[in-house]
C-alpha positions in Angstrom: 0.0 0.0 0.0 1.4 3.4 -1.0 -0.1 5.3 1.9 1.0 2.7 4.4 4.5 2.9 2.9 4.3 6.7 3.4 3.6 6.3 7.1 6.5 4.0 7.7 8.9 6.0 5.6 8.1 9.2 7.5 8.3 7.3 10.8 11.8 6.2 9.9 12.6 9.8 8.9 11.5 10.9 12.4 13.7 8.3 14.0 16.6 9.6 12.0 15.7 13.1 13.2 15.8 11.9 16.8 19.3 10.7 16.1 20.3 14.0 14.7 18.8 15.8 17.7 20.7 13.5 20.0 24.0 14.2 18.2 23.4 18.0 18.6 22.4 17.5 22.3 18.8 18.8 21.7 17.5 16.2 24.1 14.0 17.7 24.4 13.4 17.0 20.7 14.7 13.5 20.9 11.7 12.6 23.0 9.3 14.4 20.7 10.7 12.8 17.5 10.6 9.3 19.1 7.0 9.9 19.9 6.4 11.1 16.3 8.1 7.9 15.0 5.9 5.6 16.9 2.7 7.6 16.3 3.3 7.4 12.5 4.1 3.7 12.6 0.8 3.1 14.5 -1.0 5.2 12.0 0.6 3.2 9.2 -0.7 0.0 10.7 -4.2 1.6 11.0 -4.1 2.4 7.3 -3.0 -1.2 6.5 -5.9 -2.6 8.5 -8.6 -0.1 7.5 -7.5 1.2 4.1 -8.5 4.7 5.2 -6.9 7.8 6.7 -6.0 7.3 10.4 -7.7 9.2 13.2 -6.2 12.6 14.0 -5.1 11.8 17.5 -1.7 11.7 19.1 -2.3 9.4 22.1 -0.1 6.3 21.5 -2.0 4.1 23.9 -5.3 4.9 22.3 -3.9 4.2 18.8 -2.7 0.8 20.1 -6.2 0.1 21.3 -7.8 1.2 18.0 -5.6 -1.2 16.0 -6.1 -3.9 18.6 -2.4 -4.3 19.5 -2.9 -3.3 23.1 -3.4 -6.9 24.2 -0.6 -8.5 22.3 2.2 -5.9 22.8 4.9 -7.2 25.2 4.7 -5.5 28.6 8.1 -3.8 28.3 7.1 -2.2 25.0 3.7 -1.2 26.4 5.5 0.4 29.4 7.7 2.3 26.9 4.6 3.5 25.0 3.3 5.0 28.2 6.6 6.7 28.8 6.6 8.2 25.3 3.0 9.3 25.3 3.4 12.6 27.2 6.6 13.6 25.3 4.4 14.8 22.5 2.7 17.4 24.6 5.6 18.2 26.8 7.8 19.2 23.9 5.1 21.6 22.6 4.2 23.7 25.6 6.5 26.0 27.4 5.6 25.1 31.0 6.2 21.4 30.2 9.4 22.1 28.3 11.3 23.5 31.3 10.5 20.4 33.4 11.3 18.0 30.6 14.6 19.6 29.8 15.7 18.9 33.3 14.7 15.2 33.0 16.1 14.3 29.5 19.9 14.0 29.7 22.4 12.3 27.4 21.8 8.8 28.8 18.0 9.1 28.9 17.9 10.4 25.3 20.1 7.5 24.1 17.7 5.1 26.0 14.7 6.7 24.3 16.2 6.2 20.9 17.2 2.6 21.6 13.8 1.7 22.9 12.0 3.5 20.1 14.0 1.4 17.6 12.9 -1.8 19.3 9.3 -0.7 19.4 9.4 0.4 15.8 10.8 -2.9 14.7 8.1 -4.8 16.6 5.4 -2.6 14.9 6.9 -3.1 11.4 6.6 -6.8 11.9 2.9 -6.4 12.5 2.1 -5.4 9.0 
């Protein structure tokens, strides 16, 4: 499917962007781009299943439910989804940004990218 391919290509692009943000020490945006990667992968799966445009939501846990992967996802990956979920909002709003900047350091940013890669690979295997 062309549209499905689009979603996974743009998800991969977002993961590469997370890497670029990590290399330039823009850790806040590492989390945001990891969230974007997974959001787009989930939407790609939605398109593959439903052959229609995905819902315009950003909640990763809700997207998992909609595509019915919430019951089959391994617990460690589900826990990571729940970790990623607020990074979308936190990176967009000033009051959250200040708090998040304090929390995301080099080690945590590297962990976010590594776990995003694992989750992304698991999701790709589902289509």
